[in-house]
Backbone as CSV, one residue per row, in Angstrom:
resi,resn,N_x,N_y,N_z,CA_x,CA_y,CA_z,C_x,C_y,C_z
1,MET,-1.255,148.145,77.592,-1.180,147.517,76.279,-0.021,146.520,76.207
2,THR,1.169,146.937,76.713,2.338,146.058,76.680,2.053,144.749,77.379
3,ARG,1.466,144.851,78.574,1.211,143.639,79.350,0.162,142.769,78.678
4,ARG,-0.874,143.360,78.108,-1.934,142.562,77.472,-1.378,141.775,76.283
5,ILE,-0.580,142.448,75.462,0.006,141.761,74.308,0.946,140.651,74.768
6,SER,1.769,140.948,75.761,2.726,139.955,76.252,2.017,138.765,76.876
7,TRP,0.961,139.024,77.663,0.211,137.913,78.266,-0.456,137.059,77.195
8,ALA,-0.969,137.700,76.153,-1.627,136.950,75.080,-0.629,136.043,74.358
9,LEU,0.556,136.581,74.015,1.575,135.768,73.361,2.059,134.648,74.274
10,LEU,2.196,134.946,75.556,2.620,133.919,76.506,1.595,132.792,76.581
11,ALA,0.317,133.132,76.576,-0.735,132.107,76.628,-0.664,131.193,75.400
12,ILE,-0.430,131.772,74.223,-0.307,130.964,73.006,0.927,130.072,73.087
13,LEU,2.009,130.620,73.599,3.242,129.850,73.745,3.051,128.673,74.691
14,VAL,2.415,128.921,75.814,2.162,127.859,76.779,1.298,126.759,76.154
15,LEU,0.285,127.152,75.404,-0.569,126.168,74.745,0.236,125.314,73.768
16,ALA,1.122,125.946,73.005,1.956,125.200,72.059,2.867,124.222,72.785
17,GLN,3.429,124.640,73.919,4.313,123.748,74.667,3.550,122.597,75.310
18,ILE,2.330,122.841,75.719,1.512,121.763,76.272,1.221,120.716,75.206
19,CYS,1.049,121.168,73.965,0.764,120.244,72.866,1.983,119.438,72.438
20,TYR,3.183,119.918,72.753,4.411,119.279,72.274,4.481,117.782,72.615
21,PRO,4.280,117.376,73.872,4.395,115.944,74.181,3.304,115.093,73.525
22,LEU,2.258,115.728,73.031,1.141,114.991,72.442,1.343,114.731,70.953
23,THR,2.437,115.232,70.388,2.692,115.096,68.952,3.947,114.264,68.715
24,THR,4.165,113.870,67.463,5.354,113.112,67.085,5.809,113.536,65.690
25,GLY,7.016,113.098,65.322,7.508,113.240,63.961,7.534,114.662,63.446
26,ALA,7.081,114.824,62.196,7.125,116.125,61.541,6.240,117.152,62.241
27,THR,5.143,116.683,62.818,4.259,117.603,63.544,4.973,118.187,64.753
28,ARG,5.699,117.336,65.470,6.445,117.813,66.636,7.552,118.767,66.213
29,ALA,8.244,118.461,65.124,9.302,119.357,64.642,8.720,120.713,64.247
30,GLY,7.590,120.694,63.562,6.945,121.946,63.185,6.501,122.735,64.399
31,LEU,6.014,122.039,65.408,5.595,122.706,66.637,6.800,123.294,67.370
32,THR,7.931,122.607,67.303,9.160,123.140,67.894,9.547,124.460,67.251
33,VAL,9.520,124.504,65.927,9.852,125.736,65.202,8.868,126.849,65.565
34,ALA,7.577,126.523,65.579,6.563,127.529,65.899,6.739,128.062,67.312
35,THR,7.092,127.186,68.247,7.285,127.597,69.638,8.454,128.561,69.764
36,VAL,9.546,128.262,69.088,10.716,129.142,69.147,10.394,130.509,68.550
37,VAL,9.703,130.523,67.431,9.325,131.801,66.811,8.425,132.606,67.747
38,LEU,7.470,131.931,68.375,6.598,132.612,69.337,7.400,133.181,70.505
39,GLY,8.345,132.383,71.004,9.172,132.852,72.110,9.995,134.064,71.731
40,TRP,10.544,134.068,70.512,11.315,135.217,70.039,10.426,136.457,69.922
41,LEU,9.258,136.298,69.339,8.336,137.426,69.213,7.926,137.965,70.578
42,LEU,7.720,137.064,71.527,7.318,137.469,72.868,8.407,138.309,73.531
43,SER,9.646,137.819,73.519,10.717,138.525,74.213,11.101,139.821,73.509
44,VAL,11.287,139.770,72.204,11.658,140.984,71.476,10.516,141.992,71.494
45,GLY,9.279,141.505,71.321,8.130,142.401,71.373,7.994,143.065,72.719
46,HIS,8.222,142.312,73.787,8.147,142.899,75.123,9.237,143.954,75.312
47,ALA,10.466,143.650,74.884,11.547,144.626,75.010,11.227,145.907,74.243
48,LEU,10.656,145.766,73.053,10.319,146.931,72.234,9.206,147.760,72.868
49,LEU,8.126,147.094,73.276,6.964,147.826,73.792,7.203,148.402,75.180
50,SER,8.011,147.733,75.982,8.207,148.200,77.357,9.372,149.174,77.492
51,ARG,10.360,149.095,76.589,11.566,149.907,76.768,12.037,150.628,75.517
52,GLY,11.438,150.336,74.387,11.769,151.093,73.198,12.714,150.386,72.246
53,PRO,12.938,151.002,71.084,13.711,150.349,70.028,15.167,150.088,70.375
54,ARG,15.783,150.935,71.213,17.198,150.709,71.538,17.384,149.385,72.258
55,VAL,16.550,149.114,73.247,16.682,147.872,74.009,16.370,146.664,73.126
56,ALA,15.310,146.773,72.331,14.960,145.660,71.445,16.072,145.391,70.438
57,ALA,16.647,146.463,69.875,17.735,146.296,68.910,18.958,145.680,69.572
58,ALA,19.248,146.097,70.805,20.386,145.521,71.527,20.165,144.033,71.780
59,LEU,18.950,143.670,72.166,18.639,142.266,72.416,18.811,141.435,71.150
60,VAL,18.303,141.942,70.036,18.417,141.216,68.771,19.882,141.119,68.338
61,ALA,20.617,142.208,68.477,22.022,142.207,68.062,22.841,141.222,68.887
62,VAL,22.665,141.274,70.215,23.480,140.455,71.102,23.047,138.991,71.075
63,ALA,21.746,138.749,71.215,21.271,137.376,71.358,21.024,136.695,70.015
64,THR,20.310,137.377,69.107,20.026,136.755,67.810,21.263,136.774,66.915
65,GLY,21.850,137.954,66.746,23.049,138.057,65.919,24.229,137.308,66.519
66,GLY,24.459,137.534,67.814,25.552,136.837,68.476,25.316,135.342,68.540
67,GLY,24.061,134.954,68.758,23.737,133.534,68.795,24.010,132.847,67.478
68,PHE,23.651,133.510,66.371,23.931,132.922,65.067,25.436,132.816,64.833
69,ALA,26.174,133.871,65.182,27.618,133.869,64.948,28.303,132.742,65.711
70,ILE,27.959,132.577,66.989,28.631,131.543,67.779,28.228,130.151,67.315
71,GLU,26.988,129.988,66.865,26.565,128.689,66.343,27.265,128.369,65.021
72,ALA,27.405,129.378,64.153,28.095,129.150,62.883,29.550,128.778,63.121
73,ILE,30.194,129.448,64.068,31.567,129.102,64.425,31.621,127.687,64.998
74,GLY,30.640,127.365,65.847,30.615,126.041,66.463,30.467,124.924,65.455
75,VAL,29.552,125.108,64.503,29.344,124.081,63.472,30.587,123.926,62.609
76,ALA,31.247,125.042,62.284,32.400,125.001,61.384,33.673,124.488,62.049
77,THR,33.841,124.811,63.344,35.124,124.526,63.996,35.040,123.591,65.198
78,GLY,33.847,123.422,65.764,33.726,122.651,66.996,34.007,123.453,68.243
79,VAL,34.299,124.740,68.099,34.574,125.632,69.230,33.415,126.609,69.373
80,PRO,32.881,126.834,70.582,33.331,126.322,71.877,32.522,125.125,72.392
81,PHE,31.551,124.631,71.617,30.621,123.642,72.143,31.081,122.206,71.955
82,GLY,31.949,121.956,70.986,32.270,120.609,70.556,31.733,120.400,69.140
83,SER,32.093,119.282,68.532,31.710,119.023,67.136,30.306,118.440,67.051
84,TYR,29.450,119.090,66.276,28.059,118.655,66.153,27.517,119.058,64.787
85,ASP,26.407,118.428,64.422,25.731,118.727,63.165,24.235,118.793,63.407
86,TYR,23.568,119.714,62.724,22.117,119.821,62.790,21.472,118.956,61.715
87,SER,20.344,118.361,62.043,19.557,117.645,61.048,18.797,118.670,60.204
88,GLY,17.997,118.190,59.273,17.224,119.106,58.440,15.806,119.312,58.913
89,GLU,15.498,118.906,60.172,14.115,118.936,60.638,13.682,120.276,61.218
90,LEU,14.627,121.169,61.435,14.297,122.442,62.082,14.213,123.605,61.107
91,GLY,13.989,123.305,59.845,13.790,124.375,58.880,15.067,124.773,58.171
92,PRO,15.013,125.865,57.396,16.150,126.278,56.577,17.379,126.630,57.408
93,LYS,18.559,126.412,56.775,19.827,126.673,57.446,20.603,127.764,56.724
94,LEU,21.468,128.397,57.464,22.454,129.320,56.913,23.774,128.987,57.587
95,ALA,24.810,128.718,56.800,26.119,128.317,57.330,25.999,127.088,58.231
96,GLY,25.058,126.207,57.880,24.883,124.974,58.630,24.052,125.096,59.891
97,VAL,23.524,126.298,60.159,22.763,126.557,61.389,21.302,126.813,61.046
98,PRO,20.369,126.035,61.592,18.948,126.351,61.389,18.653,127.760,61.877
99,LEU,17.885,128.495,61.117,17.662,129.903,61.434,16.905,130.105,62.738
100,ILE,16.217,129.072,63.214,15.488,129.254,64.471,16.394,129.159,65.698
101,ILE,17.611,128.620,65.551,18.470,128.413,66.717,18.828,129.727,67.413
102,PRO,19.307,130.748,66.697,19.577,132.009,67.400,18.317,132.674,67.952
103,LEU,17.155,132.355,67.390,15.916,132.880,67.962,15.685,132.306,69.352
104,ALA,16.074,131.043,69.550,15.905,130.422,70.860,16.790,131.090,71.908
105,TRP,18.031,131.450,71.527,18.885,132.194,72.450,18.177,133.472,72.920
106,THR,17.560,134.161,71.983,16.907,135.440,72.283,15.695,135.247,73.171
107,TRP,14.922,134.221,72.875,13.704,133.905,73.617,13.962,133.840,75.116
108,MET,15.036,133.151,75.530,15.284,132.983,76.956,16.264,133.994,77.530
109,ALA,17.039,134.675,76.673,18.004,135.649,77.193,17.312,136.811,77.899
110,TRP,16.212,137.312,77.323,15.545,138.484,77.894,14.899,138.187,79.245
111,PRO,14.078,137.138,79.394,13.552,136.863,80.732,14.633,136.509,81.748
112,ALA,15.723,135.848,81.317,16.813,135.552,82.246,17.464,136.844,82.734
113,TRP,17.641,137.806,81.819,18.211,139.093,82.211,17.297,139.828,83.193
114,LEU,16.016,139.894,82.885,15.082,140.608,83.763,14.966,139.931,85.127
115,ALA,15.030,138.606,85.156,15.009,137.890,86.438,16.217,138.292,87.282
116,ALA,17.385,138.363,86.648,18.596,138.743,87.372,18.528,140.188,87.853
117,VAL,17.976,141.071,87.028,17.833,142.475,87.431,16.922,142.578,88.654
118,ARG,15.818,141.870,88.614,14.891,141.923,89.745,15.531,141.387,91.020
119,LEU,16.300,140.314,90.906,16.907,139.695,92.084,18.074,140.493,92.639
120,THR,18.631,141.401,91.857,19.761,142.200,92.330,19.367,143.645,92.587
121,GLY,18.092,143.861,92.862,17.663,145.182,93.312,17.372,146.176,92.229
122,GLY,17.007,145.683,91.034,16.711,146.608,89.949,15.254,146.990,89.899
123,GLY,14.692,147.453,91.012,13.305,147.877,91.030,13.123,149.204,90.339
124,ALA,11.864,149.561,90.083,11.569,150.807,89.361,12.087,152.028,90.097
125,THR,12.176,151.937,91.433,12.615,153.094,92.202,14.081,153.423,91.981
126,THR,14.869,152.463,91.439,16.286,152.719,91.232,16.598,153.158,89.812
127,ALA,15.559,153.290,88.986,15.797,153.553,87.573,16.520,154.863,87.335
128,GLY,16.276,155.858,88.167,16.911,157.145,87.941,18.209,157.314,88.689
129,GLY,18.672,156.252,89.354,19.900,156.329,90.121,21.130,156.208,89.256
130,SER,22.268,156.019,89.932,23.542,155.972,89.233,23.895,154.583,88.748
131,GLY,23.018,153.603,88.964,23.289,152.252,88.489,23.818,151.383,89.610
132,PRO,23.952,150.096,89.355,24.363,149.165,90.395,25.840,149.290,90.732
133,THR,26.197,148.900,91.961,27.595,148.849,92.361,28.284,147.712,91.620
134,LEU,29.615,147.651,91.721,30.376,146.606,91.039,29.949,145.227,91.515
135,GLY,29.792,145.079,92.841,29.389,143.784,93.366,28.018,143.371,92.867
136,ARG,27.088,144.310,92.840,25.750,144.013,92.342,25.786,143.705,90.843
137,TRP,26.631,144.427,90.118,26.744,144.192,88.674,27.281,142.790,88.396
138,VAL,28.304,142.382,89.136,28.867,141.040,88.952,27.827,139.982,89.291
139,GLY,27.099,140.202,90.383,26.049,139.255,90.755,24.956,139.173,89.711
140,ARG,24.623,140.318,89.120,23.585,140.352,88.091,24.018,139.567,86.854
141,ILE,25.249,139.783,86.409,25.761,139.056,85.249,25.802,137.558,85.544
142,ALA,26.220,137.199,86.751,26.312,135.776,87.118,24.941,135.115,87.119
143,LEU,23.954,135.786,87.720,22.606,135.220,87.766,21.994,135.099,86.380
144,ALA,22.164,136.135,85.567,21.620,136.105,84.205,22.301,135.022,83.375
145,THR,23.615,134.871,83.552,24.367,133.861,82.809,23.893,132.461,83.165
146,VAL,23.842,132.167,84.448,23.382,130.841,84.879,21.918,130.645,84.515
147,GLY,21.134,131.704,84.664,19.713,131.610,84.344,19.452,131.234,82.902
148,LEU,20.323,131.680,81.992,20.185,131.308,80.588,20.871,129.980,80.286
149,ALA,22.143,129.855,80.676,22.927,128.676,80.289,22.359,127.393,80.875
150,ALA,21.830,127.447,82.101,21.300,126.231,82.723,20.066,125.700,82.008
151,TRP,19.385,126.554,81.247,18.241,126.092,80.447,18.658,124.980,79.494
152,ASP,19.921,125.017,79.062,20.389,124.001,78.121,20.444,122.616,78.745
153,LEU,20.445,122.525,80.069,20.377,121.219,80.721,19.034,120.544,80.462
154,PHE,18.020,121.334,80.153,16.744,120.797,79.666,16.755,120.659,78.139
155,LEU,17.209,121.725,77.475,17.017,121.832,76.034,17.815,120.803,75.241
156,ASP,19.106,120.698,75.507,19.932,119.824,74.682,19.527,118.358,74.779
157,PRO,19.318,117.797,75.973,18.876,116.398,76.019,17.564,116.164,75.264
158,GLN,16.648,117.125,75.355,15.370,116.991,74.663,15.553,117.016,73.151
159,MET,16.350,117.941,72.653,16.528,118.062,71.217,17.366,116.921,70.639
160,VAL,18.378,116.473,71.393,19.178,115.336,70.940,18.327,114.066,70.894
161,ALA,17.454,113.899,71.888,16.563,112.736,71.894,15.648,112.728,70.676
162,GLU,15.296,113.917,70.183,14.452,114.018,68.994,15.249,113.893,67.691
163,GLY,16.587,113.911,67.787,17.417,113.808,66.598,17.598,115.104,65.841
164,TYR,17.340,116.248,66.492,17.447,117.534,65.810,18.902,117.946,65.609
165,TRP,19.808,117.477,66.474,21.240,117.613,66.243,21.959,116.456,66.912
166,VAL,23.186,116.203,66.473,23.945,115.051,66.967,25.403,115.452,67.136
167,TRP,26.032,114.902,68.181,27.432,115.203,68.484,28.323,114.127,67.892
168,ARG,29.437,114.555,67.324,30.394,113.604,66.753,31.190,112.900,67.849
169,ASP,31.484,113.621,68.914,32.194,113.047,70.057,31.528,113.565,71.320
170,ALA,30.810,112.715,71.996,29.998,113.146,73.140,30.628,112.764,74.474
171,THR,31.943,112.762,74.540,32.629,112.441,75.790,33.594,113.574,76.159
172,PRO,33.746,113.811,77.470,32.969,113.235,78.562,31.581,113.861,78.637
173,ALA,30.629,113.119,79.186,29.253,113.598,79.321,28.863,113.629,80.791
174,LEU,27.854,114.421,81.106,27.322,114.440,82.464,26.622,113.108,82.755
175,PRO,26.681,112.627,83.998,26.000,111.371,84.345,24.512,111.428,84.002
176,GLY,24.055,110.424,83.267,22.647,110.349,82.895,22.289,111.113,81.640
177,LEU,23.250,111.856,81.068,22.980,112.649,79.867,23.941,112.252,78.747
178,PRO,23.841,111.029,78.259,24.738,110.599,77.180,24.410,111.316,75.879
179,GLY,25.400,111.365,75.007,25.184,111.971,73.705,25.466,113.455,73.649
180,ILE,25.834,114.067,74.793,26.101,115.508,74.843,27.365,115.733,75.663
181,PRO,28.413,116.298,75.083,29.653,116.491,75.840,29.542,117.640,76.840
182,VAL,30.348,117.562,77.885,30.393,118.633,78.877,30.807,119.949,78.230
183,SER,31.627,119.868,77.183,32.074,121.089,76.494,30.902,121.920,75.984
184,ASN,29.777,121.274,75.682,28.603,122.011,75.213,28.090,122.967,76.281
185,TYR,27.987,122.457,77.509,27.472,123.298,78.590,28.466,124.399,78.964
186,LEU,29.763,124.092,78.909,30.776,125.115,79.167,30.740,126.194,78.086
187,GLY,30.491,125.776,76.845,30.366,126.744,75.761,29.189,127.664,75.955
188,TRP,28.074,127.109,76.420,26.893,127.925,76.727,27.220,128.948,77.806
189,LEU,27.917,128.507,78.844,28.288,129.433,79.916,29.153,130.564,79.389
190,LEU,30.130,130.216,78.567,31.022,131.227,78.014,30.247,132.254,77.194
191,PHE,29.414,131.769,76.279,28.689,132.717,75.434,27.674,133.510,76.239
192,ALA,27.026,132.874,77.217,26.055,133.592,78.036,26.710,134.725,78.811
193,VAL,27.930,134.505,79.312,28.655,135.582,80.005,28.890,136.755,79.051
194,LEU,29.353,136.453,77.853,29.623,137.507,76.876,28.335,138.244,76.504
195,MET,27.260,137.485,76.302,25.990,138.085,75.913,25.453,139.011,76.995
196,MET,25.411,138.522,78.218,24.848,139.318,79.300,25.726,140.525,79.638
197,SER,27.042,140.382,79.463,27.940,141.507,79.716,27.764,142.605,78.677
198,ALA,27.404,142.218,77.451,27.244,143.198,76.381,25.859,143.822,76.343
199,LEU,24.870,143.135,76.890,23.489,143.596,76.735,23.252,144.959,77.370
200,ARG,23.655,145.150,78.621,23.395,146.416,79.303,24.081,147.607,78.641
201,PRO,25.385,147.539,78.275,25.991,148.699,77.614,25.300,149.081,76.311
202,LEU,24.842,148.085,75.568,24.173,148.379,74.307,22.737,148.854,74.513
203,ALA,22.061,148.285,75.514,20.645,148.594,75.732,20.441,149.919,76.444
204,GLY,21.406,150.350,77.268,21.252,151.595,77.999,20.573,151.403,79.345
205,PRO,20.347,152.488,80.062,19.823,152.407,81.431,18.414,151.833,81.531
206,ALA,17.664,151.823,80.448,16.306,151.272,80.509,16.304,149.788,80.847
207,ALA,17.436,149.109,80.641,17.528,147.676,80.946,17.997,147.420,82.365
208,GLU,18.105,148.475,83.181,18.643,148.343,84.535,17.568,148.183,85.594
209,HIS,16.305,148.245,85.241,15.255,148.165,86.245,14.095,147.308,85.730
210,THR,13.277,146.864,86.653,12.071,146.116,86.308,10.867,146.776,86.956
211,ASP,9.694,146.503,86.416,8.459,147.017,86.983,7.310,146.079,86.607
212,ARG,6.088,146.541,86.788,4.916,145.692,86.567,4.786,145.218,85.121
213,ARG,5.331,145.976,84.190,5.270,145.569,82.791,6.010,144.266,82.527
214,ASP,6.912,143.902,83.444,7.750,142.725,83.235,7.170,141.446,83.826
215,HIS,5.979,141.536,84.394,5.375,140.337,84.981,5.232,139.189,83.980
216,PRO,4.862,139.441,82.726,4.792,138.309,81.781,6.138,137.630,81.560
217,MET,7.230,138.379,81.593,8.557,137.789,81.415,8.962,136.964,82.628
218,VAL,8.606,137.446,83.813,8.852,136.666,85.019,8.046,135.361,84.965
219,ALA,6.801,135.468,84.546,5.963,134.278,84.414,6.533,133.316,83.378
220,LEU,7.068,133.854,82.272,7.678,133.012,81.241,8.855,132.229,81.811
221,TYR,9.702,132.912,82.573,10.874,132.222,83.126,10.466,131.122,84.101
222,LEU,9.550,131.444,84.992,9.122,130.446,85.978,8.344,129.305,85.319
223,TRP,7.523,129.622,84.326,6.815,128.573,83.587,7.813,127.638,82.908
224,THR,8.830,128.211,82.273,9.830,127.397,81.602,10.502,126.449,82.589
225,TYR,10.823,126.950,83.767,11.499,126.126,84.772,10.609,124.985,85.251
226,PHE,9.458,125.313,85.781,8.620,124.282,86.393,8.002,123.338,85.352
227,SER,7.611,123.861,84.199,7.021,122.996,83.178,8.067,122.066,82.573
228,SER,9.313,122.523,82.477,10.373,121.669,81.938,10.660,120.507,82.871
229,ILE,10.671,120.766,84.165,10.862,119.675,85.120,9.764,118.637,84.953
230,LEU,8.527,119.096,84.904,7.389,118.179,84.771,7.443,117.421,83.453
231,ALA,7.691,118.128,82.354,7.686,117.492,81.038,8.775,116.443,80.930
232,HIS,9.976,116.752,81.381,11.079,115.798,81.261,10.882,114.603,82.191
233,ALA,10.374,114.855,83.377,10.223,113.766,84.342,9.053,112.847,84.017
234,VAL,7.987,113.400,83.447,6.751,112.636,83.287,6.444,112.298,81.835
235,PHE,6.533,113.259,80.940,6.026,113.075,79.577,7.094,112.687,78.557
236,LEU,8.338,113.106,78.750,9.370,112.890,77.752,10.333,111.762,78.113
237,ASP,10.144,111.150,79.262,10.989,110.045,79.714,12.463,110.445,79.743
238,LEU,12.734,111.621,80.305,14.096,112.129,80.433,14.351,112.528,81.892
239,PRO,14.318,111.558,82.814,14.425,111.907,84.237,15.745,112.553,84.622
240,ALA,16.845,112.157,83.972,18.137,112.732,84.337,18.194,114.222,83.996
241,SER,17.698,114.583,82.806,17.709,116.008,82.455,16.732,116.791,83.316
242,ALA,15.665,116.148,83.785,14.763,116.820,84.723,15.514,117.207,85.997
243,LEU,16.370,116.296,86.484,17.126,116.566,87.711,18.226,117.600,87.474
244,TRP,18.993,117.429,86.387,20.068,118.373,86.099,19.507,119.774,85.838
245,GLY,18.451,119.853,85.029,17.862,121.149,84.735,17.256,121.798,85.964
246,ALA,16.598,120.983,86.803,16.002,121.520,88.032,17.073,122.115,88.933
247,ALA,18.212,121.422,89.034,19.294,121.922,89.884,19.935,123.171,89.282
248,GLY,20.210,123.160,87.983,20.900,124.283,87.366,20.089,125.559,87.346
249,MET,18.866,125.483,86.857,18.034,126.684,86.756,17.527,127.168,88.106
250,SER,17.605,126.301,89.132,17.122,126.699,90.458,17.909,127.876,91.019
251,VAL,19.147,128.047,90.567,19.979,129.147,91.064,19.288,130.491,90.836
252,THR,18.619,130.619,89.716,17.882,131.845,89.420,16.396,131.693,89.665
253,ALA,15.826,130.547,89.288,14.372,130.384,89.329,13.817,130.334,90.746
254,VAL,14.477,129.646,91.653,13.933,129.508,93.010,13.929,130.852,93.747
255,PRO,15.043,131.597,93.778,14.963,132.933,94.402,13.931,133.836,93.733
256,LEU,13.785,133.706,92.414,12.795,134.524,91.713,11.387,134.159,92.165
257,ALA,11.095,132.869,92.284,9.777,132.436,92.737,9.502,132.926,94.157
258,VAL,10.501,132.863,95.022,10.338,133.345,96.401,10.069,134.848,96.405
259,THR,10.794,135.590,95.586,10.597,137.037,95.501,9.188,137.379,95.030
260,VAL,8.707,136.651,94.035,7.359,136.890,93.520,6.309,136.600,94.589
261,LEU,6.466,135.497,95.304,5.505,135.149,96.354,5.507,136.178,97.477
262,ARG,6.670,136.643,97.868,6.756,137.659,98.923,6.107,138.960,98.480
263,ALA,6.354,139.344,97.235,5.756,140.567,96.714,4.236,140.453,96.669
264,ARG,3.762,139.270,96.313,2.319,139.048,96.263,1.698,139.134,97.649
265,ARG,2.355,138.527,98.618,1.827,138.589,99.992,1.837,140.026,100.518
266,ALA,2.912,140.766,100.232,2.991,142.157,100.679,1.904,142.997,100.027
267,HIS,1.636,142.730,98.744,0.574,143.458,98.041,-0.785,143.150,98.660
268,ASP,-1.040,141.890,98.960,-2.317,141.517,99.574,-2.472,142.143,100.953
269,THR,-1.374,142.210,101.712,-1.421,142.807,103.044,-1.741,144.292,102.961
270,ARG,-1.119,144.980,102.009,-1.404,146.410,101.838,-2.855,146.650,101.452
271,ARG,-3.393,145.799,100.607,-4.796,145.947,100.213,-5.710,145.772,101.416
272,GLU,-5.417,144.789,102.247,-6.242,144.568,103.437,-6.152,145.755,104.394
273,ASP,-4.938,146.303,104.535,-4.751,147.431,105.459,-5.480,148.687,104.999
274,HIS,-5.694,148.825,103.697,-6.327,150.024,103.158,-7.819,149.858,102.908
275,GLN,-8.358,148.684,103.224,-9.802,148.513,103.070,-10.525,149.336,104.127
276,PRO,-11.547,150.104,103.733,-12.249,150.960,104.714,-13.020,150.097,105.721
277,HIS,-13.049,150.574,106.983,-13.806,149.893,108.020,-15.279,150.241,107.895
278,ARG,-16.116,149.203,107.904,-17.560,149.429,107.808,-18.176,149.429,109.197
279,PRO,-18.754,150.558,109.584,-19.361,150.637,110.917,-20.411,149.568,111.117
280,GLY,-20.460,149.033,112.311,-21.481,148.057,112.651,-21.125,146.638,112.302
281,VAL,-19.916,146.423,111.683,-19.490,145.066,111.337,-18.529,144.587,112.395
282,ASP,-18.819,143.436,112.945,-17.963,142.869,113.994,-16.695,142.318,113.348
283,ALA,-15.540,142.939,113.658,-14.266,142.550,113.021,-13.824,141.171,113.431
284,THR,-14.411,140.625,114.516,-13.989,139.300,114.965,-14.701,138.187,114.238
285,ARG,-15.733,138.514,113.449,-16.520,137.493,112.773,-15.825,137.037,111.499
């Protein structure tokens, strides 16, 4: 049931994102809001159905609640992202922050966390163990942090190009990405470290392993990576952010894609090895 619901929501989300480059103006802004809400429902719903209310509540508290708090501080003080203002195109605001913004943090925080868990040996067989070593824990936090924060190399250039928010002082900026200060990306890294460090203690041991139920989240992360490269390079006329985002998210996305492909090949090999031999069939044919 968990996987069916998650796959269905993911399919709707993918369809909405495919439609994004085909729209303009208020329609595109409305589609942006709808996409973020769908992403939030997908990630929080998956956490709830696959691991229970504690994990879902921890995700909402850390990513949605924490995301709103850091954005409200950022809008009011310019710390840690730099000075910026949101337009009125993304729906209602609270403390100067559109309410969908912290939902976006949540949408990508959960698949980034699960990707990092999978890459650092958090398979189902380790769920009953004593937990990861210090080195594995540090690696997990690092991968999850980069996996989330690097998404902003796609997101911010796209949203700034649409006029959804604007920076008062956008210097210094990354080459090819004018209008966005480097402090923004450093701020994302800082908050992502805090978020990922807090998620596991609040969520409990259920957040320490992955299994087949998490395939939709893995697909979401990889879809976000590869589709963002394509969209920015081809449809949105943002080639620089396509390159920066491809490089940044590759730290987590590329090893994850390799792991998925290897697991798929191993699964296919096991199926072939367990197929019964039919007498009278020439195996060389």
